[in-house]
C-alpha angles and dihedrals in degrees: 000000000000117000094247092052096064116108131014142289117273120239132189118248090254089059098254111139108246096197107094110042121109130156112216114181113241094358104075121224126343127183120250131162125226115197133180105224099171118029097196105144089224118189093223114356110195147128099072114184127176116213103202096187094059097028092235133138119213129191140152143227101224108208093033090056092227128150118199133196127191114196128211092258092054097258112145123207127187133197131187114219098187101243139042112300121198105184145340145196129203112245124235089235096047136277127051142283114224133199106206139161089279099044137265120344140179111234127195110202091193095062104014091237120152124202120188120237105177141323106217094187110044089145091058107062090160091065130080133182118266129171124012146157144178122257119231091271093053102256112144119234125188140162136216135221140179113269088219109041113237138182093264124063110240100168125112139184120239137188123212111195131200092271089055093248111149121209130184114230107180137343133195099085127132100201114007112212150133099062112174139138133224119248093260091045092238098115129055120200124202137159146195111226096193113122088237092060113019093169138135117215133193129205131190107249128206106217092197098057096023096230131129129223126225112314117240134189116286103164135349104218095198086090091064136057100252133056116233117271131153120349146187138192125235128218088267092059093251118146116234114201133189109227103215114206088013105082088231147101120211138203122207125192117232090264091059100258119142107231105160133038117184119193113222128192096243129071095221112044107173119179132014125196132171119236147135126105093296097033090241101117118088108212114203130194122202145196122247101188134068093036121167106269111257095023098091095095090055092055110038091159096052107146091031132123116248137195119210115199135175095050094132093227139088137218135219128257112263113241117243117239104264095211 
């Protein structure tokens, strides 16, 4: 059974099928299908990464400290890493690199062994890693945030290179999110999900030295229903964003124009990533906690993993971490 065919189609509480409704500005209605492929009731599903070579999808449940893998034949495996884990990337030499509460780690799924790489924030025990991604050359980028939001931003963005050297890029963020790179690797996207900010930024990126320029405004999400969460980029260079709290996923053109809005059957979508043999399935993690009171019956698969098909677009293979 293909990976995206596992599970069942999601329906609204009133019985209306929720699988073929998409709003596309200026182009009317187009059919898409939204399918729950792993009804896990995760607290905070996040960190989705598609390994094209193995045909496997990885993701995490952040506060539970769980790492998941879904194989091409539909078999699901779960590991416990013993602390909150924000994001991950498969390594070119095997195993995974994790960004957790206590820093960057090697993780061997075969044995469950963890080996520390570096903790870039030993002086900030209240922080943990959140969203992350590899650039097109296989450097691993990830950002931190406070586990209990406070009035002062304590999050920063970090880069881990193939030699396991960690560098701080920028600090002063509440909730680091939305890391993604353009197809040519010359743009880096990032966001801050905090209600005070709700903004996606973009920075010019030098793929040779792996360093961004000054970030600038890409899109102010206070004009749409959802706050910015995890994101990915498709083969056309468009930026796909999970609109947490908004029941929607958005696509933005490279010039920052919103051109597609897709309704999803969960209030808190958290991280989209393209995958599948043809990279035409948009996998989507979600959050199952902190739901709006009274909305639970509308979203029985909140915290599940979803697959969106029929989008008419394809993604790009994620680059393995080169370390």
